[in-house]
PQR file of N, CA, C, O and H, with PARSE charges and radii, in Angstrom:
ATOM      1  N   MET A   1     -15.639  19.321   0.887 -0.4000 1.5000
ATOM      2  CA  MET A   1     -13.928  18.823   1.254 -0.0000 2.0000
ATOM      3  C   MET A   1     -13.732  17.429   0.777  0.5500 1.7000
ATOM      4  O   MET A   1     -12.662  16.860   0.994 -0.5500 1.4000
ATOM      5  N   LYS A   2     -14.921  16.713  -0.003 -0.4000 1.5000
ATOM      6  CA  LYS A   2     -14.643  15.505  -0.596 -0.0000 2.0000
ATOM      7  C   LYS A   2     -14.018  16.039  -1.784  0.5500 1.7000
ATOM      8  O   LYS A   2     -12.959  15.437  -1.965 -0.5500 1.4000
ATOM      9  H   LYS A   2     -15.791  17.175  -0.179  0.4000 1.0000
ATOM     10  N   GLU A   3     -14.195  16.783  -2.538 -0.4000 1.5000
ATOM     11  CA  GLU A   3     -13.884  17.082  -3.938 -0.0000 2.0000
ATOM     12  C   GLU A   3     -12.473  18.056  -3.972  0.5500 1.7000
ATOM     13  O   GLU A   3     -11.772  18.272  -4.960 -0.5500 1.4000
ATOM     14  H   GLU A   3     -15.055  17.272  -2.392  0.4000 1.0000
ATOM     15  N   SER A   4     -12.312  18.483  -2.829 -0.4000 1.5000
ATOM     16  CA  SER A   4     -11.159  19.660  -3.127 -0.0000 2.0000
ATOM     17  C   SER A   4      -9.665  18.949  -3.146  0.5500 1.7000
ATOM     18  O   SER A   4      -9.392  18.064  -2.336 -0.5500 1.4000
ATOM     19  H   SER A   4     -12.881  18.308  -2.025  0.4000 1.0000
ATOM     20  N   THR A   5      -8.989  19.281  -3.857 -0.4000 1.5000
ATOM     21  CA  THR A   5      -7.575  18.490  -3.730 -0.0000 2.0000
ATOM     22  C   THR A   5      -6.487  19.834  -3.036  0.5500 1.7000
ATOM     23  O   THR A   5      -5.260  19.881  -3.123 -0.5500 1.4000
ATOM     24  H   THR A   5      -9.211  20.000  -4.515  0.4000 1.0000
ATOM     25  N   VAL A   6      -7.168  20.574  -2.536 -0.4000 1.5000
ATOM     26  CA  VAL A   6      -6.416  21.677  -1.781 -0.0000 2.0000
ATOM     27  C   VAL A   6      -5.760  20.665  -0.473  0.5500 1.7000
ATOM     28  O   VAL A   6      -6.457  19.935   0.232 -0.5500 1.4000
ATOM     29  H   VAL A   6      -8.165  20.536  -2.465  0.4000 1.0000
ATOM     30  N   PRO A   7      -4.625  20.788  -0.385 -0.5600 1.5000
ATOM     31  CA  PRO A   7      -3.925  20.106   0.979  0.2800 2.0000
ATOM     32  C   PRO A   7      -4.563  20.706   1.947  0.5500 1.7000
ATOM     33  O   PRO A   7      -4.985  21.860   1.870 -0.5500 1.4000
ATOM     34  N   LYS A   8      -4.699  19.819   3.116 -0.4000 1.5000
ATOM     35  CA  LYS A   8      -5.112  20.183   4.470 -0.0000 2.0000
ATOM     36  C   LYS A   8      -4.484  19.692   5.674  0.5500 1.7000
ATOM     37  O   LYS A   8      -4.182  18.502   5.760 -0.5500 1.4000
ATOM     38  H   LYS A   8      -4.356  18.882   3.179  0.4000 1.0000
ATOM     39  N   LEU A   9      -4.246  20.565   6.675 -0.4000 1.5000
ATOM     40  CA  LEU A   9      -3.636  20.075   7.913 -0.0000 2.0000
ATOM     41  C   LEU A   9      -4.779  19.844   8.811  0.5500 1.7000
ATOM     42  O   LEU A   9      -5.469  20.858   8.916 -0.5500 1.4000
ATOM     43  H   LEU A   9      -4.491  21.532   6.605  0.4000 1.0000
ATOM     44  N   TYR A  10      -5.177  18.901   9.451 -0.4000 1.5000
ATOM     45  CA  TYR A  10      -6.145  19.022  10.589 -0.0000 2.0000
ATOM     46  C   TYR A  10      -5.454  18.706  11.754  0.5500 1.7000
ATOM     47  O   TYR A  10      -4.906  17.605  11.808 -0.5500 1.4000
ATOM     48  H   TYR A  10      -4.616  18.078   9.366  0.4000 1.0000
ATOM     49  N   PHE A  11      -5.375  19.499  12.733 -0.4000 1.5000
ATOM     50  CA  PHE A  11      -5.055  19.234  14.124 -0.0000 2.0000
ATOM     51  C   PHE A  11      -6.160  18.696  14.975  0.5500 1.7000
ATOM     52  O   PHE A  11      -7.140  19.435  15.058 -0.5500 1.4000
ATOM     53  H   PHE A  11      -5.820  20.394  12.689  0.4000 1.0000
ATOM     54  N   TYR A  12      -6.207  17.581  15.615 -0.4000 1.5000
ATOM     55  CA  TYR A  12      -7.152  17.575  16.642 -0.0000 2.0000
ATOM     56  C   TYR A  12      -6.358  17.140  18.319  0.5500 1.7000
ATOM     57  O   TYR A  12      -5.163  17.037  18.593 -0.5500 1.4000
ATOM     58  H   TYR A  12      -5.410  16.980  15.548  0.4000 1.0000
ATOM     59  N   ALA A  13      -7.604  16.956  19.219 -0.4000 1.5000
ATOM     60  CA  ALA A  13      -6.774  16.566  20.559 -0.0000 2.0000
ATOM     61  C   ALA A  13      -8.020  15.700  21.436  0.5500 1.7000
ATOM     62  O   ALA A  13      -9.189  15.579  21.071 -0.5500 1.4000
ATOM     63  H   ALA A  13      -8.575  17.039  18.997  0.4000 1.0000
ATOM     64  N   LYS A  14      -7.577  15.307  22.328 -0.4000 1.5000
ATOM     65  CA  LYS A  14      -8.608  14.632  23.102 -0.0000 2.0000
ATOM     66  C   LYS A  14      -9.262  15.558  23.905  0.5500 1.7000
ATOM     67  O   LYS A  14      -8.548  16.293  24.587 -0.5500 1.4000
ATOM     68  H   LYS A  14      -6.628  15.405  22.625  0.4000 1.0000
ATOM     69  N   LYS A  15     -10.613  15.694  23.977 -0.4000 1.5000
ATOM     70  CA  LYS A  15     -11.185  16.449  25.007 -0.0000 2.0000
ATOM     71  C   LYS A  15     -11.719  17.720  24.185  0.5500 1.7000
ATOM     72  O   LYS A  15     -12.397  18.615  24.689 -0.5500 1.4000
ATOM     73  H   LYS A  15     -11.193  15.098  23.423  0.4000 1.0000
ATOM     74  N   GLY A  16     -11.269  17.660  22.701 -0.4000 1.5000
ATOM     75  CA  GLY A  16     -11.254  19.111  21.830 -0.0000 2.0000
ATOM     76  C   GLY A  16     -12.776  19.619  22.131  0.5500 1.7000
ATOM     77  O   GLY A  16     -13.791  18.923  22.100 -0.5500 1.4000
ATOM     78  H   GLY A  16     -10.717  16.934  22.291  0.4000 1.0000
ATOM     79  N   LEU A  17     -12.693  20.769  22.379 -0.4000 1.5000
ATOM     80  CA  LEU A  17     -14.207  21.566  22.315 -0.0000 2.0000
ATOM     81  C   LEU A  17     -14.693  21.723  20.944  0.5500 1.7000
ATOM     82  O   LEU A  17     -15.880  21.474  20.729 -0.5500 1.4000
ATOM     83  H   LEU A  17     -11.869  21.334  22.405  0.4000 1.0000
ATOM     84  N   VAL A  18     -13.861  22.140  19.894 -0.4000 1.5000
ATOM     85  CA  VAL A  18     -14.290  22.440  18.593 -0.0000 2.0000
ATOM     86  C   VAL A  18     -14.522  20.916  18.022  0.5500 1.7000
ATOM     87  O   VAL A  18     -15.602  20.386  17.759 -0.5500 1.4000
ATOM     88  H   VAL A  18     -12.897  22.342  20.068  0.4000 1.0000
ATOM     89  N   ASN A  19     -13.263  20.388  17.911 -0.4000 1.5000
ATOM     90  CA  ASN A  19     -12.965  19.152  17.056 -0.0000 2.0000
ATOM     91  C   ASN A  19     -13.549  17.878  17.753  0.5500 1.7000
ATOM     92  O   ASN A  19     -12.799  16.942  18.032 -0.5500 1.4000
ATOM     93  H   ASN A  19     -12.386  20.818  18.125  0.4000 1.0000
ATOM     94  N   ARG A  20     -14.606  17.850  17.976 -0.4000 1.5000
ATOM     95  CA  ARG A  20     -14.715  16.655  18.797 -0.0000 2.0000
ATOM     96  C   ARG A  20     -15.102  15.103  18.221  0.5500 1.7000
ATOM     97  O   ARG A  20     -15.629  15.130  17.109 -0.5500 1.4000
ATOM     98  H   ARG A  20     -15.215  18.611  17.750  0.4000 1.0000
ATOM     99  N   LYS A  21     -14.932  13.867  18.765 -0.4000 1.5000
ATOM    100  CA  LYS A  21     -14.710  12.908  18.052 -0.0000 2.0000
ATOM    101  C   LYS A  21     -15.382  12.433  16.707  0.5500 1.7000
ATOM    102  O   LYS A  21     -14.970  11.687  15.818 -0.5500 1.4000
ATOM    103  H   LYS A  21     -14.504  13.845  19.669  0.4000 1.0000
ATOM    104  N   GLU A  22     -16.439  13.055  16.851 -0.4000 1.5000
ATOM    105  CA  GLU A  22     -17.546  12.616  15.718 -0.0000 2.0000
ATOM    106  C   GLU A  22     -17.036  13.662  14.528  0.5500 1.7000
ATOM    107  O   GLU A  22     -17.294  13.456  13.342 -0.5500 1.4000
ATOM    108  H   GLU A  22     -16.774  13.661  17.573  0.4000 1.0000
ATOM    109  N   ALA A  23     -16.312  14.758  14.977 -0.4000 1.5000
ATOM    110  CA  ALA A  23     -15.875  15.699  13.702 -0.0000 2.0000
ATOM    111  C   ALA A  23     -14.719  15.140  13.206  0.5500 1.7000
ATOM    112  O   ALA A  23     -14.522  15.178  11.992 -0.5500 1.4000
ATOM    113  H   ALA A  23     -16.103  14.925  15.941  0.4000 1.0000
ATOM    114  N   VAL A  24     -13.979  14.664  13.897 -0.4000 1.5000
ATOM    115  CA  VAL A  24     -12.550  14.032  13.535 -0.0000 2.0000
ATOM    116  C   VAL A  24     -13.039  13.065  12.517  0.5500 1.7000
ATOM    117  O   VAL A  24     -12.877  13.217  11.307 -0.5500 1.4000
ATOM    118  H   VAL A  24     -14.140  14.634  14.884  0.4000 1.0000
ATOM    119  N   GLU A  25     -13.712  11.958  13.136 -0.4000 1.5000
ATOM    120  CA  GLU A  25     -13.793  10.797  12.379 -0.0000 2.0000
ATOM    121  C   GLU A  25     -14.410  11.022  10.984  0.5500 1.7000
ATOM    122  O   GLU A  25     -13.994  10.391  10.013 -0.5500 1.4000
ATOM    123  H   GLU A  25     -13.843  11.835  14.120  0.4000 1.0000
ATOM    124  N   TYR A  26     -15.756  12.244  10.857 -0.4000 1.5000
ATOM    125  CA  TYR A  26     -16.377  12.687   9.345 -0.0000 2.0000
ATOM    126  C   TYR A  26     -15.164  13.231   8.654  0.5500 1.7000
ATOM    127  O   TYR A  26     -14.953  13.146   7.444 -0.5500 1.4000
ATOM    128  H   TYR A  26     -16.094  12.757  11.646  0.4000 1.0000
ATOM    129  N   ALA A  27     -14.391  13.795   9.541 -0.4000 1.5000
ATOM    130  CA  ALA A  27     -13.294  14.397   8.450 -0.0000 2.0000
ATOM    131  C   ALA A  27     -12.418  13.662   7.958  0.5500 1.7000
ATOM    132  O   ALA A  27     -12.036  13.954   6.825 -0.5500 1.4000
ATOM    133  H   ALA A  27     -14.563  13.863  10.524  0.4000 1.0000
ATOM    134  N   LYS A  28     -11.825  12.491   8.636 -0.4000 1.5000
ATOM    135  CA  LYS A  28     -11.093  11.495   8.053 -0.0000 2.0000
ATOM    136  C   LYS A  28     -11.505  10.691   6.922  0.5500 1.7000
ATOM    137  O   LYS A  28     -10.864  10.131   6.032 -0.5500 1.4000
ATOM    138  H   LYS A  28     -12.136  12.254   9.556  0.4000 1.0000
ATOM    139  N   GLU A  29     -13.092  10.803   7.261 -0.4000 1.5000
ATOM    140  CA  GLU A  29     -13.538   9.954   6.311 -0.0000 2.0000
ATOM    141  C   GLU A  29     -13.960  10.643   4.970  0.5500 1.7000
ATOM    142  O   GLU A  29     -14.250  10.004   3.959 -0.5500 1.4000
ATOM    143  H   GLU A  29     -13.612  11.257   7.984  0.4000 1.0000
ATOM    144  N   ASN A  30     -13.966  12.135   5.068 -0.4000 1.5000
ATOM    145  CA  ASN A  30     -14.503  12.970   4.120 -0.0000 2.0000
ATOM    146  C   ASN A  30     -13.539  13.629   3.373  0.5500 1.7000
ATOM    147  O   ASN A  30     -13.738  13.966   2.206 -0.5500 1.4000
ATOM    148  H   ASN A  30     -13.731  12.654   5.890  0.4000 1.0000
ATOM    149  N   PHE A  31     -12.685  13.799   3.869 -0.4000 1.5000
ATOM    150  CA  PHE A  31     -11.931  15.455   3.462 -0.0000 2.0000
ATOM    151  C   PHE A  31     -10.463  14.677   2.511  0.5500 1.7000
ATOM    152  O   PHE A  31      -9.515  14.039   2.969 -0.5500 1.4000
ATOM    153  H   PHE A  31     -12.523  13.526   4.817  0.4000 1.0000
ATOM    154  N   LYS A  32     -10.728  14.990   1.310 -0.4000 1.5000
ATOM    155  CA  LYS A  32      -9.554  14.525   0.663 -0.0000 2.0000
ATOM    156  C   LYS A  32      -8.533  15.314   0.635  0.5500 1.7000
ATOM    157  O   LYS A  32      -8.629  16.541   0.618 -0.5500 1.4000
ATOM    158  H   LYS A  32     -11.498  15.509   0.937  0.4000 1.0000
ATOM    159  N   ASN A  33      -7.337  14.600   0.629 -0.4000 1.5000
ATOM    160  CA  ASN A  33      -6.120  15.519   0.423 -0.0000 2.0000
ATOM    161  C   ASN A  33      -5.635  15.908   1.803  0.5500 1.7000
ATOM    162  O   ASN A  33      -4.840  16.840   1.925 -0.5500 1.4000
ATOM    163  H   ASN A  33      -7.258  13.603   0.643  0.4000 1.0000
ATOM    164  N   ALA A  34      -6.153  15.121   3.014 -0.4000 1.5000
ATOM    165  CA  ALA A  34      -5.770  15.947   4.293 -0.0000 2.0000
ATOM    166  C   ALA A  34      -4.718  15.034   4.610  0.5500 1.7000
ATOM    167  O   ALA A  34      -4.383  14.012   4.012 -0.5500 1.4000
ATOM    168  H   ALA A  34      -6.799  14.364   2.915  0.4000 1.0000
ATOM    169  N   THR A  35      -4.115  15.704   5.932 -0.4000 1.5000
ATOM    170  CA  THR A  35      -3.159  14.989   6.806 -0.0000 2.0000
ATOM    171  C   THR A  35      -3.822  15.405   8.362  0.5500 1.7000
ATOM    172  O   THR A  35      -4.254  16.508   8.695 -0.5500 1.4000
ATOM    173  H   THR A  35      -4.387  16.535   6.418  0.4000 1.0000
ATOM    174  N   PHE A  36      -3.769  14.469   8.977 -0.4000 1.5000
ATOM    175  CA  PHE A  36      -4.347  14.574  10.410 -0.0000 2.0000
ATOM    176  C   PHE A  36      -3.181  14.297  11.523  0.5500 1.7000
ATOM    177  O   PHE A  36      -2.336  13.407  11.429 -0.5500 1.4000
ATOM    178  H   PHE A  36      -3.418  13.573   8.706  0.4000 1.0000
ATOM    179  N   HIS A  37      -3.282  15.085  12.424 -0.4000 1.5000
ATOM    180  CA  HIS A  37      -2.092  14.991  13.279 -0.0000 2.0000
ATOM    181  C   HIS A  37      -2.791  15.222  15.063  0.5500 1.7000
ATOM    182  O   HIS A  37      -3.146  16.286  15.571 -0.5500 1.4000
ATOM    183  H   HIS A  37      -3.968  15.808  12.500  0.4000 1.0000
ATOM    184  N   TYR A  38      -2.804  14.134  15.552 -0.4000 1.5000
ATOM    185  CA  TYR A  38      -3.351  13.945  16.901 -0.0000 2.0000
ATOM    186  C   TYR A  38      -2.233  14.867  17.751  0.5500 1.7000
ATOM    187  O   TYR A  38      -1.068  14.837  17.354 -0.5500 1.4000
ATOM    188  H   TYR A  38      -2.516  13.269  15.139  0.4000 1.0000
ATOM    189  N   LEU A  39      -2.576  15.670  18.896 -0.4000 1.5000
ATOM    190  CA  LEU A  39      -1.697  16.487  19.916 -0.0000 2.0000
ATOM    191  C   LEU A  39      -1.933  16.080  20.893  0.5500 1.7000
ATOM    192  O   LEU A  39      -1.397  16.656  21.840 -0.5500 1.4000
ATOM    193  H   LEU A  39      -3.522  15.694  19.218  0.4000 1.0000
ATOM    194  N   GLY A  40      -2.834  14.905  21.196 -0.4000 1.5000
ATOM    195  CA  GLY A  40      -2.568  14.483  23.107 -0.0000 2.0000
ATOM    196  C   GLY A  40      -3.935  15.301  23.682  0.5500 1.7000
ATOM    197  O   GLY A  40      -4.916  15.716  23.066 -0.5500 1.4000
ATOM    198  H   GLY A  40      -3.269  14.438  20.426  0.4000 1.0000
ATOM    199  N   LYS A  41      -3.612  15.355  25.029 -0.4000 1.5000
ATOM    200  CA  LYS A  41      -4.703  16.365  25.595 -0.0000 2.0000
ATOM    201  C   LYS A  41      -4.666  17.764  25.148  0.5500 1.7000
ATOM    202  O   LYS A  41      -3.717  18.502  24.883 -0.5500 1.4000
ATOM    203  H   LYS A  41      -2.815  15.018  25.530  0.4000 1.0000
ATOM    204  N   GLY A  42      -6.090  17.964  25.127 -0.4000 1.5000
ATOM    205  CA  GLY A  42      -5.814  19.694  24.625 -0.0000 2.0000
ATOM    206  C   GLY A  42      -7.005  20.536  25.190  0.5500 1.7000
ATOM    207  O   GLY A  42      -7.951  19.873  25.617 -0.5500 1.4000
ATOM    208  H   GLY A  42      -6.860  17.364  25.342  0.4000 1.0000
ATOM    209  N   LYS A  43      -7.092  21.775  25.250 -0.4000 1.5000
ATOM    210  CA  LYS A  43      -8.112  22.765  25.881 -0.0000 2.0000
ATOM    211  C   LYS A  43      -8.813  23.540  24.709  0.5500 1.7000
ATOM    212  O   LYS A  43      -8.735  23.180  23.535 -0.5500 1.4000
ATOM    213  H   LYS A  43      -6.324  22.313  24.903  0.4000 1.0000
ATOM    214  N   HIS A  44      -9.425  24.512  25.093 -0.4000 1.5000
ATOM    215  CA  HIS A  44     -10.499  24.946  23.954 -0.0000 2.0000
ATOM    216  C   HIS A  44      -9.448  25.557  22.902  0.5500 1.7000
ATOM    217  O   HIS A  44      -9.852  25.322  21.764 -0.5500 1.4000
ATOM    218  H   HIS A  44      -9.489  24.805  26.047  0.4000 1.0000
ATOM    219  N   LEU A  45      -8.330  26.207  22.904 -0.4000 1.5000
ATOM    220  CA  LEU A  45      -7.559  26.694  21.695 -0.0000 2.0000
ATOM    221  C   LEU A  45      -6.427  25.702  21.637  0.5500 1.7000
ATOM    222  O   LEU A  45      -5.804  25.670  22.699 -0.5500 1.4000
ATOM    223  H   LEU A  45      -8.002  26.398  23.829  0.4000 1.0000
ATOM    224  N   LEU A  46      -6.027  24.972  20.810 -0.4000 1.5000
ATOM    225  CA  LEU A  46      -5.156  23.932  20.733 -0.0000 2.0000
ATOM    226  C   LEU A  46      -4.171  24.903  20.338  0.5500 1.7000
ATOM    227  O   LEU A  46      -3.097  24.305  20.398 -0.5500 1.4000
ATOM    228  H   LEU A  46      -6.533  24.998  19.948  0.4000 1.0000
ATOM    229  N   THR A  47      -3.968  26.116  19.958 -0.4000 1.5000
ATOM    230  CA  THR A  47      -2.934  26.706  19.498 -0.0000 2.0000
ATOM    231  C   THR A  47      -1.948  27.561  20.733  0.5500 1.7000
ATOM    232  O   THR A  47      -0.838  28.094  20.750 -0.5500 1.4000
ATOM    233  H   THR A  47      -4.841  26.602  19.910  0.4000 1.0000
ATOM    234  N   GLU A  48      -3.172  27.313  21.800 -0.4000 1.5000
ATOM    235  CA  GLU A  48      -2.465  27.871  23.016 -0.0000 2.0000
ATOM    236  C   GLU A  48      -2.080  26.941  23.976  0.5500 1.7000
ATOM    237  O   GLU A  48      -1.382  27.244  24.943 -0.5500 1.4000
ATOM    238  H   GLU A  48      -4.074  26.880  21.785  0.4000 1.0000
ATOM    239  N   SER A  49      -2.595  25.580  23.705 -0.4000 1.5000
ATOM    240  CA  SER A  49      -2.013  24.552  24.445 -0.0000 2.0000
ATOM    241  C   SER A  49      -0.852  23.884  23.798  0.5500 1.7000
ATOM    242  O   SER A  49      -0.003  23.333  24.498 -0.5500 1.4000
ATOM    243  H   SER A  49      -3.163  25.334  22.919  0.4000 1.0000
ATOM    244  N   HIS A  50      -0.772  23.899  22.575 -0.4000 1.5000
ATOM    245  CA  HIS A  50       0.234  23.403  21.817 -0.0000 2.0000
ATOM    246  C   HIS A  50       0.782  24.006  20.452  0.5500 1.7000
ATOM    247  O   HIS A  50       0.759  23.641  19.277 -0.5500 1.4000
ATOM    248  H   HIS A  50      -1.463  24.346  22.006  0.4000 1.0000
ATOM    249  N   PRO A  51       1.408  25.359  21.318 -0.5600 1.5000
ATOM    250  CA  PRO A  51       1.879  26.080  20.248  0.2800 2.0000
ATOM    251  C   PRO A  51       3.317  25.435  19.484  0.5500 1.7000
ATOM    252  O   PRO A  51       3.374  25.540  18.259 -0.5500 1.4000
ATOM    253  N   LYS A  52       4.208  24.923  20.053 -0.4000 1.5000
ATOM    254  CA  LYS A  52       5.548  24.662  19.499 -0.0000 2.0000
ATOM    255  C   LYS A  52       5.180  23.172  18.826  0.5500 1.7000
ATOM    256  O   LYS A  52       5.881  22.830  17.873 -0.5500 1.4000
ATOM    257  H   LYS A  52       4.162  24.838  21.049  0.4000 1.0000
ATOM    258  N   GLN A  53       4.331  22.451  19.183 -0.4000 1.5000
ATOM    259  CA  GLN A  53       4.037  21.251  18.533 -0.0000 2.0000
ATOM    260  C   GLN A  53       3.290  21.369  17.546  0.5500 1.7000
ATOM    261  O   GLN A  53       3.369  20.463  16.717 -0.5500 1.4000
ATOM    262  H   GLN A  53       3.763  22.729  19.957  0.4000 1.0000
ATOM    263  N   MET A  54       2.586  22.186  17.352 -0.4000 1.5000
ATOM    264  CA  MET A  54       1.938  22.480  15.971 -0.0000 2.0000
ATOM    265  C   MET A  54       2.507  23.072  15.149  0.5500 1.7000
ATOM    266  O   MET A  54       2.414  22.641  14.000 -0.5500 1.4000
ATOM    267  H   MET A  54       2.522  22.923  18.026  0.4000 1.0000
ATOM    268  N   SER A  55       3.412  24.429  15.432 -0.4000 1.5000
ATOM    269  CA  SER A  55       4.506  25.143  14.629 -0.0000 2.0000
ATOM    270  C   SER A  55       5.282  23.917  13.913  0.5500 1.7000
ATOM    271  O   SER A  55       5.282  23.763  12.691 -0.5500 1.4000
ATOM    272  H   SER A  55       3.487  24.780  16.366  0.4000 1.0000
ATOM    273  N   ALA A  56       5.851  23.183  14.700 -0.4000 1.5000
ATOM    274  CA  ALA A  56       6.799  21.811  14.348 -0.0000 2.0000
ATOM    275  C   ALA A  56       5.955  21.364  13.381  0.5500 1.7000
ATOM    276  O   ALA A  56       6.106  21.891  12.278 -0.5500 1.4000
ATOM    277  H   ALA A  56       5.851  23.308  15.692  0.4000 1.0000
ATOM    278  N   GLU A  57       4.987  20.418  13.505 -0.4000 1.5000
ATOM    279  CA  GLU A  57       4.248  19.664  12.434 -0.0000 2.0000
ATOM    280  C   GLU A  57       3.728  20.718  11.219  0.5500 1.7000
ATOM    281  O   GLU A  57       3.718  20.317  10.056 -0.5500 1.4000
ATOM    282  H   GLU A  57       4.865  19.990  14.400  0.4000 1.0000
ATOM    283  N   PHE A  58       3.306  22.058  11.549 -0.4000 1.5000
ATOM    284  CA  PHE A  58       2.945  22.500  10.243 -0.0000 2.0000
ATOM    285  C   PHE A  58       4.071  22.703   9.454  0.5500 1.7000
ATOM    286  O   PHE A  58       3.970  22.693   8.228 -0.5500 1.4000
ATOM    287  H   PHE A  58       3.314  22.384  12.494  0.4000 1.0000
ATOM    288  N   ASN A  59       5.509  22.952  10.214 -0.4000 1.5000
ATOM    289  CA  ASN A  59       6.808  23.205   9.543 -0.0000 2.0000
ATOM    290  C   ASN A  59       6.910  22.164   8.527  0.5500 1.7000
ATOM    291  O   ASN A  59       6.912  22.437   7.327 -0.5500 1.4000
ATOM    292  H   ASN A  59       5.592  22.961  11.211  0.4000 1.0000
ATOM    293  N   GLN A  60       7.008  20.778   9.058 -0.4000 1.5000
ATOM    294  CA  GLN A  60       7.157  19.629   8.265 -0.0000 2.0000
ATOM    295  C   GLN A  60       6.379  19.498   7.338  0.5500 1.7000
ATOM    296  O   GLN A  60       6.914  19.158   6.283 -0.5500 1.4000
ATOM    297  H   GLN A  60       7.006  20.556  10.033  0.4000 1.0000
ATOM    298  N   TRP A  61       4.952  19.683   7.315 -0.4000 1.5000
ATOM    299  CA  TRP A  61       3.828  19.527   6.590 -0.0000 2.0000
ATOM    300  C   TRP A  61       4.049  20.600   5.455  0.5500 1.7000
ATOM    301  O   TRP A  61       3.946  20.184   4.301 -0.5500 1.4000
ATOM    302  H   TRP A  61       4.517  19.959   8.172  0.4000 1.0000
ATOM    303  N   PHE A  62       4.283  21.671   5.611 -0.4000 1.5000
ATOM    304  CA  PHE A  62       4.807  22.890   4.758 -0.0000 2.0000
ATOM    305  C   PHE A  62       6.017  22.127   3.584  0.5500 1.7000
ATOM    306  O   PHE A  62       5.853  21.900   2.385 -0.5500 1.4000
ATOM    307  H   PHE A  62       4.366  22.009   6.549  0.4000 1.0000
ATOM    308  N   ILE A  63       7.117  21.885   4.372 -0.4000 1.5000
ATOM    309  CA  ILE A  63       8.241  21.440   3.703 -0.0000 2.0000
ATOM    310  C   ILE A  63       7.795  20.105   2.522  0.5500 1.7000
ATOM    311  O   ILE A  63       7.836  20.005   1.296 -0.5500 1.4000
ATOM    312  H   ILE A  63       7.250  22.070   5.346  0.4000 1.0000
ATOM    313  N   GLN A  64       7.443  19.364   3.452 -0.4000 1.5000
ATOM    314  CA  GLN A  64       6.705  18.177   2.394 -0.0000 2.0000
ATOM    315  C   GLN A  64       6.072  18.493   0.972  0.5500 1.7000
ATOM    316  O   GLN A  64       6.337  17.950  -0.101 -0.5500 1.4000
ATOM    317  H   GLN A  64       7.409  19.445   4.448  0.4000 1.0000
ATOM    318  N   LEU A  65       5.227  19.444   1.223 -0.4000 1.5000
ATOM    319  CA  LEU A  65       4.353  20.057   0.283 -0.0000 2.0000
ATOM    320  C   LEU A  65       5.052  20.427  -0.706  0.5500 1.7000
ATOM    321  O   LEU A  65       4.783  19.997  -1.827 -0.5500 1.4000
ATOM    322  H   LEU A  65       5.012  19.884   2.094  0.4000 1.0000
ATOM    323  N   ASN A  66       6.172  21.365  -0.481 -0.4000 1.5000
ATOM    324  CA  ASN A  66       7.043  22.020  -1.466 -0.0000 2.0000
ATOM    325  C   ASN A  66       7.671  21.005  -2.225  0.5500 1.7000
ATOM    326  O   ASN A  66       7.649  21.026  -3.456 -0.5500 1.4000
ATOM    327  H   ASN A  66       6.391  21.714   0.430  0.4000 1.0000
ATOM    328  N   LYS A  67       8.432  19.791  -1.330 -0.4000 1.5000
ATOM    329  CA  LYS A  67       9.186  18.823  -1.669 -0.0000 2.0000
ATOM    330  C   LYS A  67       8.220  17.898  -2.978  0.5500 1.7000
ATOM    331  O   LYS A  67       8.775  17.386  -3.950 -0.5500 1.4000
ATOM    332  H   LYS A  67       8.450  19.774  -0.330  0.4000 1.0000
ATOM    333  N   GLN A  68       7.025  17.853  -2.779 -0.4000 1.5000
ATOM    334  CA  GLN A  68       6.134  17.380  -3.682 -0.0000 2.0000
ATOM    335  C   GLN A  68       6.164  18.180  -5.020  0.5500 1.7000
ATOM    336  O   GLN A  68       6.546  17.753  -6.110 -0.5500 1.4000
ATOM    337  H   GLN A  68       6.574  18.268  -1.989  0.4000 1.0000
ATOM    338  N   ALA A  69       5.581  19.700  -4.666 -0.4000 1.5000
ATOM    339  CA  ALA A  69       5.486  20.483  -6.021 -0.0000 2.0000
ATOM    340  C   ALA A  69       6.826  20.348  -6.674  0.5500 1.7000
ATOM    341  O   ALA A  69       6.849  20.234  -7.899 -0.5500 1.4000
ATOM    342  H   ALA A  69       5.271  20.047  -3.781  0.4000 1.0000
ATOM    343  N   ILE A  70       7.873  20.347  -6.038 -0.4000 1.5000
ATOM    344  CA  ILE A  70       8.988  20.475  -7.317 -0.0000 2.0000
ATOM    345  C   ILE A  70       9.107  19.325  -7.627  0.5500 1.7000
ATOM    346  O   ILE A  70       9.405  19.401  -8.819 -0.5500 1.4000
ATOM    347  H   ILE A  70       7.854  20.439  -5.043  0.4000 1.0000
ATOM    348  N   GLN A  71       9.067  17.999  -7.288 -0.4000 1.5000
ATOM    349  CA  GLN A  71       8.893  16.809  -7.874 -0.0000 2.0000
ATOM    350  C   GLN A  71       8.068  16.731  -8.962  0.5500 1.7000
ATOM    351  O   GLN A  71       8.362  16.187 -10.027 -0.5500 1.4000
ATOM    352  H   GLN A  71       8.825  17.938  -6.320  0.4000 1.0000
ATOM    353  N   ASN A  72       6.789  17.403  -8.633 -0.4000 1.5000
ATOM    354  CA  ASN A  72       5.688  17.231 -10.034 -0.0000 2.0000
ATOM    355  C   ASN A  72       5.966  18.012 -11.191  0.5500 1.7000
ATOM    356  O   ASN A  72       5.569  17.775 -12.332 -0.5500 1.4000
ATOM    357  H   ASN A  72       6.551  17.845  -7.767  0.4000 1.0000
ATOM    358  N   LYS A  73       6.877  19.226 -10.709 -0.4000 1.5000
ATOM    359  CA  LYS A  73       7.153  20.003 -11.916 -0.0000 2.0000
ATOM    360  C   LYS A  73       8.105  19.529 -12.628  0.5500 1.7000
ATOM    361  O   LYS A  73       8.322  20.177 -13.652 -0.5500 1.4000
ATOM    362  H   LYS A  73       7.199  19.419  -9.782  0.4000 1.0000
ATOM    363  N   LYS A  74       8.870  18.468 -12.424 -0.4000 1.5000
ATOM    364  CA  LYS A  74      10.221  17.691 -13.133 -0.0000 2.0000
ATOM    365  C   LYS A  74       9.207  16.904 -14.196  0.5500 1.7000
ATOM    366  O   LYS A  74       9.671  16.129 -15.032 -0.5500 1.4000
ATOM    367  H   LYS A  74       8.694  17.942 -11.592  0.4000 1.0000
TER
END
């Protein structure tokens, strides 16, 4: 992930079972071209505890990527 230029969207939450604090800190330091979004308190599966918030953030992120791609083609 340190060398990858592929855009990444990383969701994390407080008390996350999969993405513990150490994993998030590592990702923030080492993932190139990543956007991080804190969801607040979470459960085991963030898609179950924050579906609307994750969908909205993904949509905004994806729209921004498309805008950047269009700008880069000009």
